[in-house]
N, CA, C and O atoms as CSV, one atom per row, in Angstrom:
chain,resi,resn,atom,element,x,y,z
A,1,UNK,N,N,78.410,99.878,96.809
A,1,UNK,CA,C,77.943,98.776,95.970
A,1,UNK,C,C,76.801,98.114,96.709
A,1,UNK,O,O,77.017,97.292,97.600
A,2,UNK,N,N,75.613,98.466,96.343
A,2,UNK,CA,C,74.417,98.039,97.059
A,2,UNK,C,C,73.711,96.918,96.311
A,2,UNK,O,O,73.645,96.922,95.082
A,3,UNK,N,N,73.186,95.964,97.059
A,3,UNK,CA,C,72.415,94.875,96.462
A,3,UNK,C,C,70.938,95.181,96.680
A,3,UNK,O,O,70.531,95.591,97.767
A,4,UNK,N,N,70.157,94.981,95.652
A,4,UNK,CA,C,68.723,95.235,95.727
A,4,UNK,C,C,68.039,94.020,96.344
A,4,UNK,O,O,67.932,92.968,95.713
A,5,UNK,N,N,67.573,94.176,97.592
A,5,UNK,CA,C,66.909,93.097,98.323
A,5,UNK,C,C,65.510,93.549,98.742
A,5,UNK,O,O,65.251,94.745,98.870
A,6,UNK,N,N,64.622,92.598,98.952
A,6,UNK,CA,C,63.277,92.977,99.378
A,6,UNK,C,C,63.213,93.411,100.844
A,6,UNK,O,O,62.168,93.873,101.301
A,7,UNK,N,N,64.313,93.270,101.584
A,7,UNK,CA,C,64.339,93.633,102.996
A,7,UNK,C,C,65.750,94.019,103.408
A,7,UNK,O,O,66.715,93.659,102.734
A,8,UNK,N,N,65.874,94.721,104.465
A,8,UNK,CA,C,67.054,95.070,105.255
A,8,UNK,C,C,68.157,95.888,104.603
A,8,UNK,O,O,68.759,96.689,105.318
A,9,UNK,N,N,68.479,95.772,103.343
A,9,UNK,CA,C,69.618,96.483,102.760
A,9,UNK,C,C,69.184,97.841,102.209
A,9,UNK,O,O,68.205,97.936,101.469
A,10,UNK,N,N,69.917,98.881,102.575
A,10,UNK,CA,C,69.662,100.225,102.073
A,10,UNK,C,C,70.964,100.817,101.572
A,10,UNK,O,O,72.048,100.388,101.967
A,11,UNK,N,N,70.850,101.813,100.692
A,11,UNK,CA,C,72.039,102.539,100.256
A,11,UNK,C,C,72.693,103.199,101.463
A,11,UNK,O,O,72.013,103.614,102.401
A,12,UNK,N,N,74.017,103.293,101.429
A,12,UNK,CA,C,74.754,103.983,102.474
A,12,UNK,C,C,74.498,105.479,102.316
A,12,UNK,O,O,74.811,106.046,101.269
A,13,UNK,N,N,73.936,106.125,103.333
A,13,UNK,CA,C,73.609,107.557,103.203
A,13,UNK,C,C,74.841,108.454,103.115
A,13,UNK,O,O,74.712,109.634,102.788
A,14,UNK,N,N,76.024,107.926,103.395
A,14,UNK,CA,C,77.248,108.729,103.371
A,14,UNK,C,C,77.958,108.681,102.023
A,14,UNK,O,O,78.986,109.332,101.839
A,15,UNK,N,N,77.419,107.918,101.086
A,15,UNK,CA,C,78.010,107.800,99.757
A,15,UNK,C,C,77.298,108.766,98.818
A,15,UNK,O,O,76.068,108.817,98.792
A,16,UNK,N,N,78.066,109.532,98.049
A,16,UNK,CA,C,77.470,110.437,97.074
A,16,UNK,C,C,76.642,109.630,96.077
A,16,UNK,O,O,77.048,108.537,95.682
A,17,UNK,N,N,75.506,110.147,95.673
A,17,UNK,CA,C,74.598,109.443,94.754
A,17,UNK,C,C,75.293,109.010,93.465
A,17,UNK,O,O,74.997,107.939,92.936
A,18,UNK,N,N,76.209,109.827,92.955
A,18,UNK,CA,C,76.873,109.491,91.702
A,18,UNK,C,C,77.936,108.397,91.874
A,18,UNK,O,O,78.508,107.928,90.890
A,19,UNK,N,N,78.196,107.996,93.110
A,19,UNK,CA,C,79.172,106.933,93.376
A,19,UNK,C,C,78.518,105.681,93.946
A,19,UNK,O,O,79.205,104.698,94.222
A,20,UNK,N,N,77.222,105.703,94.122
A,20,UNK,CA,C,76.484,104.565,94.661
A,20,UNK,C,C,75.939,103.723,93.507
A,20,UNK,O,O,75.213,104.221,92.647
A,21,UNK,N,N,76.300,102.451,93.505
A,21,UNK,CA,C,75.852,101.539,92.455
A,21,UNK,C,C,74.953,100.471,93.045
A,21,UNK,O,O,75.233,99.943,94.121
A,22,UNK,N,N,73.877,100.150,92.347
A,22,UNK,CA,C,72.943,99.113,92.780
A,22,UNK,C,C,73.064,97.891,91.880
A,22,UNK,O,O,73.203,98.017,90.663
A,23,UNK,N,N,73.009,96.712,92.482
A,23,UNK,CA,C,73.123,95.455,91.755
A,23,UNK,C,C,71.925,94.569,92.053
A,23,UNK,O,O,71.378,94.587,93.156
A,24,UNK,N,N,71.525,93.792,91.050
A,24,UNK,CA,C,70.446,92.825,91.218
A,24,UNK,C,C,70.976,91.479,91.689
A,24,UNK,O,O,70.257,90.724,92.343
A,25,UNK,N,N,72.231,91.174,91.363
A,25,UNK,CA,C,72.779,89.846,91.626
A,25,UNK,C,C,74.036,89.923,92.477
A,25,UNK,O,O,74.888,90.788,92.278
A,26,UNK,N,N,74.135,89.008,93.425
A,26,UNK,CA,C,75.275,88.982,94.336
A,26,UNK,C,C,76.595,88.756,93.607
A,26,UNK,O,O,77.598,89.389,93.938
A,27,UNK,N,N,76.609,87.859,92.615
A,27,UNK,CA,C,77.883,87.533,91.966
A,27,UNK,C,C,78.483,88.745,91.267
A,27,UNK,O,O,79.702,88.914,91.275
A,28,UNK,N,N,77.658,89.585,90.667
A,28,UNK,CA,C,78.172,90.789,89.997
A,28,UNK,C,C,78.722,91.761,91.039
A,28,UNK,O,O,79.778,92.364,90.845
A,29,UNK,N,N,78.005,91.903,92.126
A,29,UNK,CA,C,78.444,92.782,93.204
A,29,UNK,C,C,79.788,92.311,93.768
A,29,UNK,O,O,80.670,93.131,94.021
A,30,UNK,N,N,79.949,91.010,93.964
A,30,UNK,CA,C,81.206,90.483,94.504
A,30,UNK,C,C,82.367,90.714,93.543
A,30,UNK,O,O,83.477,91.027,93.974
A,31,UNK,N,N,82.118,90.562,92.255
A,31,UNK,CA,C,83.169,90.823,91.272
A,31,UNK,C,C,83.617,92.277,91.373
A,31,UNK,O,O,84.816,92.557,91.355
A,32,UNK,N,N,82.683,93.190,91.477
A,32,UNK,CA,C,83.019,94.610,91.569
A,32,UNK,C,C,83.734,94.931,92.887
A,32,UNK,O,O,84.670,95.729,92.912
A,33,UNK,N,N,83.286,94.304,93.979
A,33,UNK,CA,C,83.966,94.496,95.260
A,33,UNK,C,C,85.446,94.165,95.139
A,33,UNK,O,O,86.305,94.953,95.536
A,34,UNK,N,N,85.729,93.017,94.598
A,34,UNK,CA,C,87.106,92.525,94.541
A,34,UNK,C,C,87.919,93.264,93.490
A,34,UNK,O,O,89.100,93.536,93.703
A,35,UNK,N,N,87.309,93.588,92.369
A,35,UNK,CA,C,88.038,94.233,91.267
A,35,UNK,C,C,88.703,95.536,91.701
A,35,UNK,O,O,89.842,95.810,91.322
A,36,UNK,N,N,88.010,96.321,92.477
A,36,UNK,CA,C,88.520,97.640,92.833
A,36,UNK,C,C,88.983,97.751,94.290
A,36,UNK,O,O,89.359,98.835,94.737
A,37,UNK,N,N,88.958,96.653,95.023
A,37,UNK,CA,C,89.300,96.699,96.448
A,37,UNK,C,C,90.789,96.923,96.665
A,37,UNK,O,O,91.629,96.372,95.954
A,38,UNK,N,N,91.091,97.732,97.646
A,38,UNK,CA,C,92.455,97.907,98.117
A,38,UNK,C,C,92.560,97.397,99.545
A,38,UNK,O,O,93.613,97.480,100.177
A,39,UNK,N,N,91.472,96.880,100.029
A,39,UNK,CA,C,91.396,96.297,101.356
A,39,UNK,C,C,89.939,96.020,101.679
A,39,UNK,O,O,89.041,96.679,101.155
A,40,UNK,N,N,89.711,95.049,102.540
A,40,UNK,CA,C,88.363,94.764,103.037
A,40,UNK,C,C,88.349,95.060,104.529
A,40,UNK,O,O,89.119,94.476,105.292
A,41,UNK,N,N,87.489,95.953,104.934
A,41,UNK,CA,C,87.244,96.215,106.340
A,41,UNK,C,C,85.867,95.628,106.605
A,41,UNK,O,O,84.853,96.154,106.145
A,42,UNK,N,N,85.845,94.528,107.353
A,42,UNK,CA,C,84.625,93.736,107.494
A,42,UNK,C,C,84.019,93.985,108.871
A,42,UNK,O,O,84.625,93.691,109.902
A,43,UNK,N,N,82.819,94.528,108.859
A,43,UNK,CA,C,82.087,94.804,110.086
A,43,UNK,C,C,81.193,93.611,110.396
A,43,UNK,O,O,80.947,92.787,109.515
A,44,UNK,N,N,80.697,93.497,111.633
A,44,UNK,CA,C,79.775,92.408,111.954
A,44,UNK,C,C,78.591,92.395,110.988
A,44,UNK,O,O,78.017,93.437,110.672
A,45,UNK,N,N,78.243,91.207,110.530
A,45,UNK,CA,C,77.157,91.076,109.569
A,45,UNK,C,C,76.604,89.670,109.553
A,45,UNK,O,O,76.811,88.889,110.482
A,46,UNK,N,N,75.900,89.362,108.481
A,46,UNK,CA,C,75.243,88.067,108.357
A,46,UNK,C,C,75.888,87.188,107.308
A,46,UNK,O,O,77.090,87.275,107.056
A,47,UNK,N,N,75.074,86.339,106.699
A,47,UNK,CA,C,75.575,85.383,105.713
A,47,UNK,C,C,76.234,86.070,104.521
A,47,UNK,O,O,77.251,85.591,104.018
A,48,UNK,N,N,75.668,87.184,104.065
A,48,UNK,CA,C,76.253,87.894,102.919
A,48,UNK,C,C,77.641,88.416,103.236
A,48,UNK,O,O,78.535,88.375,102.391
A,49,UNK,N,N,77.820,88.905,104.447
A,49,UNK,CA,C,79.125,89.384,104.884
A,49,UNK,C,C,80.130,88.240,104.887
A,49,UNK,O,O,81.257,88.394,104.417
A,50,UNK,N,N,79.717,87.089,105.422
A,50,UNK,CA,C,80.604,85.915,105.437
A,50,UNK,C,C,80.929,85.471,104.023
A,50,UNK,O,O,82.069,85.105,103.734
A,51,UNK,N,N,79.944,85.497,103.141
A,51,UNK,CA,C,80.149,85.108,101.749
A,51,UNK,C,C,81.221,85.988,101.099
A,51,UNK,O,O,82.133,85.478,100.448
A,52,UNK,N,N,81.112,87.290,101.274
A,52,UNK,CA,C,82.071,88.214,100.680
A,52,UNK,C,C,83.451,88.076,101.326
A,52,UNK,O,O,84.468,88.154,100.637
A,53,UNK,N,N,83.491,87.872,102.636
A,53,UNK,CA,C,84.756,87.670,103.342
A,53,UNK,C,C,85.474,86.432,102.817
A,53,UNK,O,O,86.653,86.499,102.468
A,54,UNK,N,N,84.772,85.304,102.759
A,54,UNK,CA,C,85.412,84.063,102.335
A,54,UNK,C,C,85.733,84.060,100.845
A,54,UNK,O,O,86.684,83.402,100.423
A,55,UNK,N,N,84.965,84.778,100.049
A,55,UNK,CA,C,85.296,84.927,98.619
A,55,UNK,C,C,86.646,85.625,98.472
A,55,UNK,O,O,87.509,85.166,97.724
A,56,UNK,N,N,86.823,86.733,99.187
A,56,UNK,CA,C,88.093,87.466,99.107
A,56,UNK,C,C,89.245,86.608,99.621
A,56,UNK,O,O,90.304,86.558,98.995
A,57,UNK,N,N,89.053,85.938,100.742
A,57,UNK,CA,C,90.104,85.071,101.281
A,57,UNK,C,C,90.482,83.969,100.297
A,57,UNK,O,O,91.663,83.681,100.102
A,58,UNK,N,N,89.480,83.358,99.682
A,58,UNK,CA,C,89.723,82.273,98.726
A,58,UNK,C,C,90.497,82.782,97.511
A,58,UNK,O,O,91.440,82.129,97.062
A,59,UNK,N,N,90.111,83.931,96.981
A,59,UNK,CA,C,90.788,84.476,95.801
A,59,UNK,C,C,92.235,84.853,96.108
A,59,UNK,O,O,93.115,84.661,95.269
A,60,UNK,N,N,92.485,85.385,97.296
A,60,UNK,CA,C,93.858,85.709,97.684
A,60,UNK,C,C,94.646,84.422,97.932
A,60,UNK,O,O,95.775,84.281,97.462
A,61,UNK,N,N,94.053,83.492,98.668
A,61,UNK,CA,C,94.718,82.227,99.009
A,61,UNK,C,C,95.127,81.454,97.757
A,61,UNK,O,O,96.197,80.846,97.716
A,62,UNK,N,N,94.281,81.481,96.750
A,62,UNK,CA,C,94.550,80.733,95.514
A,62,UNK,C,C,95.297,81.573,94.476
A,62,UNK,O,O,95.500,81.144,93.340
A,63,UNK,N,N,95.700,82.776,94.889
A,63,UNK,CA,C,96.467,83.695,94.043
A,63,UNK,C,C,95.747,84.081,92.749
A,63,UNK,O,O,96.381,84.311,91.719
A,64,UNK,N,N,94.425,84.149,92.815
A,64,UNK,CA,C,93.639,84.641,91.678
A,64,UNK,C,C,93.594,86.159,91.668
A,64,UNK,O,O,93.348,86.771,90.628
A,65,UNK,N,N,93.833,86.769,92.827
A,65,UNK,CA,C,93.952,88.225,92.933
A,65,UNK,C,C,95.150,88.526,93.828
A,65,UNK,O,O,95.611,87.669,94.582
A,66,UNK,N,N,95.644,89.753,93.731
A,66,UNK,CA,C,96.755,90.177,94.584
A,66,UNK,C,C,96.270,90.336,96.020
A,66,UNK,O,O,95.109,90.658,96.273
A,67,UNK,N,N,97.173,90.107,96.934
A,67,UNK,CA,C,96.831,90.234,98.344
A,67,UNK,C,C,96.533,91.679,98.701
A,67,UNK,O,O,97.199,92.596,98.223
A,68,UNK,N,N,95.533,91.875,99.540
A,68,UNK,CA,C,95.239,93.163,100.141
A,68,UNK,C,C,94.787,92.912,101.572
A,68,UNK,O,O,94.445,91.781,101.919
A,69,UNK,N,N,94.779,93.947,102.411
A,69,UNK,CA,C,94.414,93.740,103.815
A,69,UNK,C,C,92.957,93.300,103.966
A,69,UNK,O,O,92.058,93.843,103.324
A,70,UNK,N,N,92.749,92.318,104.819
A,70,UNK,CA,C,91.406,91.909,105.222
A,70,UNK,C,C,91.353,92.075,106.730
A,70,UNK,O,O,92.020,91.359,107.477
A,71,UNK,N,N,90.549,93.028,107.159
A,71,UNK,CA,C,90.517,93.424,108.561
A,71,UNK,C,C,89.102,93.223,109.102
A,71,UNK,O,O,88.138,93.799,108.595
A,72,UNK,N,N,89.002,92.401,110.134
A,72,UNK,CA,C,87.728,92.168,110.802
A,72,UNK,C,C,87.639,93.128,111.980
A,72,UNK,O,O,88.559,93.200,112.794
A,73,UNK,N,N,86.547,93.858,112.074
A,73,UNK,CA,C,86.368,94.832,113.151
A,73,UNK,C,C,85.364,94.272,114.159
A,73,UNK,O,O,84.209,93.998,113.833
A,74,UNK,N,N,85.842,94.113,115.388
A,74,UNK,CA,C,84.975,93.625,116.455
A,74,UNK,C,C,85.440,92.296,117.013
A,74,UNK,O,O,84.987,91.239,116.575
A,75,UNK,N,N,86.346,92.346,117.982
A,75,UNK,CA,C,86.901,91.130,118.569
A,75,UNK,C,C,85.812,90.226,119.119
A,75,UNK,O,O,85.830,89.016,118.893
A,76,UNK,N,N,84.875,90.802,119.833
A,76,UNK,CA,C,83.811,89.991,120.447
A,76,UNK,C,C,82.988,89.266,119.375
A,76,UNK,O,O,82.638,88.098,119.546
A,77,UNK,N,N,82.684,89.950,118.283
A,77,UNK,CA,C,81.865,89.356,117.225
A,77,UNK,C,C,82.615,88.263,116.472
A,77,UNK,O,O,82.056,87.192,116.233
A,78,UNK,N,N,83.869,88.508,116.092
A,78,UNK,CA,C,84.593,87.620,115.177
A,78,UNK,C,C,85.408,86.525,115.863
A,78,UNK,O,O,85.791,85.560,115.203
A,79,UNK,N,N,85.686,86.638,117.151
A,79,UNK,CA,C,86.571,85.680,117.818
A,79,UNK,C,C,86.097,84.240,117.709
A,79,UNK,O,O,86.912,83.342,117.499
A,80,UNK,N,N,84.811,84.002,117.845
A,80,UNK,CA,C,84.286,82.633,117.753
A,80,UNK,C,C,84.547,82.009,116.390
A,80,UNK,O,O,84.913,80.837,116.300
A,81,UNK,N,N,84.362,82.781,115.339
A,81,UNK,CA,C,84.625,82.281,113.987
A,81,UNK,C,C,86.108,81.979,113.806
A,81,UNK,O,O,86.467,80.929,113.274
A,82,UNK,N,N,86.960,82.882,114.240
A,82,UNK,CA,C,88.401,82.667,114.100
A,82,UNK,C,C,88.867,81.472,114.933
A,82,UNK,O,O,89.731,80.710,114.497
A,83,UNK,N,N,88.298,81.309,116.127
A,83,UNK,CA,C,88.629,80.136,116.944
A,83,UNK,C,C,88.232,78.854,116.221
A,83,UNK,O,O,88.984,77.879,116.227
A,84,UNK,N,N,87.045,78.848,115.595
A,84,UNK,CA,C,86.584,77.667,114.859
A,84,UNK,C,C,87.490,77.388,113.656
A,84,UNK,O,O,87.834,76.236,113.390
A,85,UNK,N,N,87.871,78.427,112.941
A,85,UNK,CA,C,88.765,78.248,111.797
A,85,UNK,C,C,90.062,77.574,112.248
A,85,UNK,O,O,90.552,76.651,111.596
A,86,UNK,N,N,90.614,78.046,113.374
A,86,UNK,CA,C,91.868,77.474,113.879
A,86,UNK,C,C,91.683,76.057,114.408
A,86,UNK,O,O,92.481,75.170,114.106
A,87,UNK,N,N,90.632,75.840,115.196
A,87,UNK,CA,C,90.459,74.545,115.859
A,87,UNK,C,C,89.884,73.476,114.940
A,87,UNK,O,O,90.032,72.286,115.219
A,88,UNK,N,N,89.242,73.868,113.866
A,88,UNK,CA,C,88.608,72.882,112.987
A,88,UNK,C,C,89.276,72.828,111.622
A,88,UNK,O,O,89.797,71.784,111.229
A,89,UNK,N,N,89.267,73.930,110.902
A,89,UNK,CA,C,89.811,73.927,109.539
A,89,UNK,C,C,91.319,73.720,109.529
A,89,UNK,O,O,91.833,72.890,108.779
A,90,UNK,N,N,92.031,74.479,110.370
A,90,UNK,CA,C,93.490,74.352,110.424
A,90,UNK,C,C,93.888,72.977,110.956
A,90,UNK,O,O,94.768,72.321,110.399
A,91,UNK,N,N,93.239,72.548,112.030
A,91,UNK,CA,C,93.546,71.252,112.642
A,91,UNK,C,C,93.311,70.105,111.662
A,91,UNK,O,O,94.057,69.126,111.662
A,92,UNK,N,N,92.275,70.221,110.827
A,92,UNK,CA,C,91.968,69.181,109.839
A,92,UNK,C,C,92.881,69.253,108.622
A,92,UNK,O,O,92.853,68.362,107.773
A,93,UNK,N,N,93.685,70.301,108.530
A,93,UNK,CA,C,94.589,70.447,107.392
A,93,UNK,C,C,93.922,71.023,106.159
A,93,UNK,O,O,94.462,70.920,105.058
A,94,UNK,N,N,92.746,71.635,106.329
A,94,UNK,CA,C,92.024,72.206,105.198
A,94,UNK,C,C,92.537,73.590,104.814
A,94,UNK,O,O,92.265,74.067,103.713
A,95,UNK,N,N,93.264,74.227,105.698
A,95,UNK,CA,C,93.945,75.488,105.401
A,95,UNK,C,C,95.351,75.388,105.977
A,95,UNK,O,O,95.634,74.517,106.800
A,96,UNK,N,N,96.227,76.283,105.539
A,96,UNK,CA,C,97.601,76.328,106.025
A,96,UNK,C,C,97.720,77.377,107.125
A,96,UNK,O,O,96.927,78.317,107.170
A,97,UNK,N,N,98.694,77.225,108.002
A,97,UNK,CA,C,98.888,78.262,109.031
A,97,UNK,C,C,99.074,79.658,108.423
A,97,UNK,O,O,98.637,80.653,109.000
A,98,UNK,N,N,99.727,79.724,107.248
A,98,UNK,CA,C,99.939,81.019,106.587
A,98,UNK,C,C,98.624,81.676,106.174
A,98,UNK,O,O,98.545,82.901,106.074
A,99,UNK,N,N,97.599,80.870,105.936
A,99,UNK,CA,C,96.303,81.437,105.549
A,99,UNK,C,C,95.728,82.313,106.653
A,99,UNK,O,O,94.993,83.260,106.373
A,100,UNK,N,N,96.055,82.010,107.891
A,100,UNK,CA,C,95.571,82.824,109.009
A,100,UNK,C,C,96.188,84.215,108.989
A,100,UNK,O,O,95.621,85.156,109.545
A,101,UNK,N,N,97.356,84.350,108.346
A,101,UNK,CA,C,98.011,85.659,108.241
A,101,UNK,C,C,97.263,86.613,107.312
A,101,UNK,O,O,97.560,87.807,107.287
A,102,UNK,N,N,96.299,86.103,106.551
A,102,UNK,CA,C,95.530,86.947,105.634
A,102,UNK,C,C,94.505,87.803,106.372
A,102,UNK,O,O,93.969,88.755,105.804
A,103,UNK,N,N,94.230,87.473,107.627
A,103,UNK,CA,C,93.164,88.122,108.397
A,103,UNK,C,C,93.758,88.851,109.593
A,103,UNK,O,O,94.629,88.323,110.285
A,104,UNK,N,N,93.282,90.061,109.831
A,104,UNK,CA,C,93.634,90.813,111.036
A,104,UNK,C,C,92.351,91.137,111.789
A,104,UNK,O,O,91.311,91.381,111.177
A,105,UNK,N,N,92.424,91.141,113.102
A,105,UNK,CA,C,91.271,91.403,113.962
A,105,UNK,C,C,91.561,92.631,114.816
A,105,UNK,O,O,92.567,92.678,115.524
A,106,UNK,N,N,90.672,93.629,114.749
A,106,UNK,CA,C,90.858,94.880,115.496
A,106,UNK,C,C,89.527,95.343,116.078
A,106,UNK,O,O,88.466,94.777,115.815
A,107,UNK,N,N,89.634,96.403,116.883
A,107,UNK,CA,C,88.428,96.967,117.492
A,107,UNK,C,C,88.214,98.449,117.213
A,107,UNK,O,O,87.137,98.975,117.494
A,108,UNK,N,N,89.216,99.132,116.668
A,108,UNK,CA,C,89.086,100.583,116.489
A,108,UNK,C,C,89.404,101.009,115.057
A,108,UNK,O,O,90.107,100.319,114.318
A,109,UNK,N,N,88.868,102.156,114.700
A,109,UNK,CA,C,89.152,102.740,113.382
A,109,UNK,C,C,90.633,103.064,113.245
A,109,UNK,O,O,91.200,102.918,112.163
A,110,UNK,N,N,91.257,103.496,114.315
A,110,UNK,CA,C,92.687,103.813,114.283
A,110,UNK,C,C,93.522,102.579,113.947
A,110,UNK,O,O,94.502,102.671,113.208
A,111,UNK,N,N,93.131,101.426,114.491
A,111,UNK,CA,C,93.835,100.178,114.188
A,111,UNK,C,C,93.657,99.795,112.722
A,111,UNK,O,O,94.591,99.307,112.085
A,112,UNK,N,N,92.464,100.015,112.193
A,112,UNK,CA,C,92.205,99.728,110.776
A,112,UNK,C,C,93.128,100.556,109.899
A,112,UNK,O,O,93.807,100.021,109.022
A,113,UNK,N,N,93.154,101.857,110.135
A,113,UNK,CA,C,93.982,102.761,109.329
A,113,UNK,C,C,95.459,102.389,109.457
A,113,UNK,O,O,96.186,102.396,108.464
A,114,UNK,N,N,95.899,102.071,110.650
A,114,UNK,CA,C,97.296,101.699,110.864
A,114,UNK,C,C,97.665,100.439,110.086
A,114,UNK,O,O,98.735,100.382,109.480
A,115,UNK,N,N,96.796,99.429,110.092
A,115,UNK,CA,C,97.065,98.197,109.349
A,115,UNK,C,C,97.114,98.440,107.845
A,115,UNK,O,O,97.977,97.901,107.153
A,116,UNK,N,N,96.195,99.247,107.345
A,116,UNK,CA,C,96.188,99.539,105.904
A,116,UNK,C,C,97.437,100.332,105.523
A,116,UNK,O,O,98.086,100.035,104.520
A,117,UNK,N,N,97.770,101.341,106.328
A,117,UNK,CA,C,98.982,102.132,106.063
A,117,UNK,C,C,100.220,101.244,106.060
A,117,UNK,O,O,101.050,101.348,105.157
A,118,UNK,N,N,100.358,100.368,107.062
A,118,UNK,CA,C,101.563,99.534,107.110
A,118,UNK,C,C,101.592,98.510,105.988
A,118,UNK,O,O,102.672,98.152,105.520
A,119,UNK,N,N,100.432,98.026,105.542
A,119,UNK,CA,C,100.406,97.072,104.432
A,119,UNK,C,C,100.965,97.719,103.162
A,119,UNK,O,O,101.739,97.100,102.433
A,120,UNK,N,N,100.571,98.962,102.906
A,120,UNK,CA,C,100.954,99.622,101.661
A,120,UNK,C,C,102.282,100.384,101.735
A,120,UNK,O,O,102.769,100.868,100.714
A,121,UNK,N,N,102.862,100.492,102.910
A,121,UNK,CA,C,104.136,101.202,103.052
A,121,UNK,C,C,105.214,100.462,102.250
A,121,UNK,O,O,105.440,99.269,102.450
A,122,UNK,N,N,105.871,101.185,101.344
A,122,UNK,CA,C,106.932,100.606,100.540
A,122,UNK,C,C,106.449,99.829,99.326
A,122,UNK,O,O,107.253,99.193,98.644
A,123,UNK,N,N,105.162,99.867,99.045
A,123,UNK,CA,C,104.623,99.197,97.857
A,123,UNK,C,C,104.325,100.225,96.781
A,123,UNK,O,O,104.154,101.411,97.063
A,124,UNK,N,N,104.264,99.751,95.540
A,124,UNK,CA,C,103.946,100.642,94.416
A,124,UNK,C,C,102.518,101.160,94.500
A,124,UNK,O,O,102.258,102.325,94.201
A,125,UNK,N,N,101.596,100.302,94.905
A,125,UNK,CA,C,100.188,100.671,95.012
A,125,UNK,C,C,99.960,101.301,96.371
A,125,UNK,O,O,100.575,100.905,97.361
A,126,UNK,N,N,99.080,102.278,96.413
A,126,UNK,CA,C,98.747,102.917,97.688
A,126,UNK,C,C,97.236,103.095,97.748
A,126,UNK,O,O,96.583,103.212,96.711
A,127,UNK,N,N,96.685,103.115,98.938
A,127,UNK,CA,C,95.242,103.357,99.056
A,127,UNK,C,C,94.862,104.686,98.435
A,127,UNK,O,O,95.657,105.626,98.439
A,128,UNK,N,N,93.660,104.772,97.904
A,128,UNK,CA,C,93.242,105.983,97.198
A,128,UNK,C,C,92.388,106.886,98.082
A,128,UNK,O,O,91.478,107.556,97.594
A,129,UNK,N,N,92.677,106.903,99.372
A,129,UNK,CA,C,91.933,107.795,100.270
A,129,UNK,C,C,92.882,108.683,101.019
A,129,UNK,O,O,92.451,109.506,101.827
């Protein structure tokens, strides 16, 4: 799901052309991300990455969508944000301690696969890969 930008964003070369979709608007892209997601594996990124991450967290937190795994890859990259969420948002009472359970932090592909497998173990829905 690619967004058409005047800079930096390119189609993923590993996606078959018939499965690659381009969008002009972020909101449409986010709807499609969430509609078909069975998990979010979030790599280090910029403002758009944060926007999509917090959109998914908000929709799960408010029970507008069913819960799915949200996995942040890269302890060094994400630790500062998670520390701020705990020390500022949680401390101020703007989120609940349970909201922190929506996020997992890992460093390897094996950890990602293990978390997704354990999330779906014993559930009716299963990842489609």
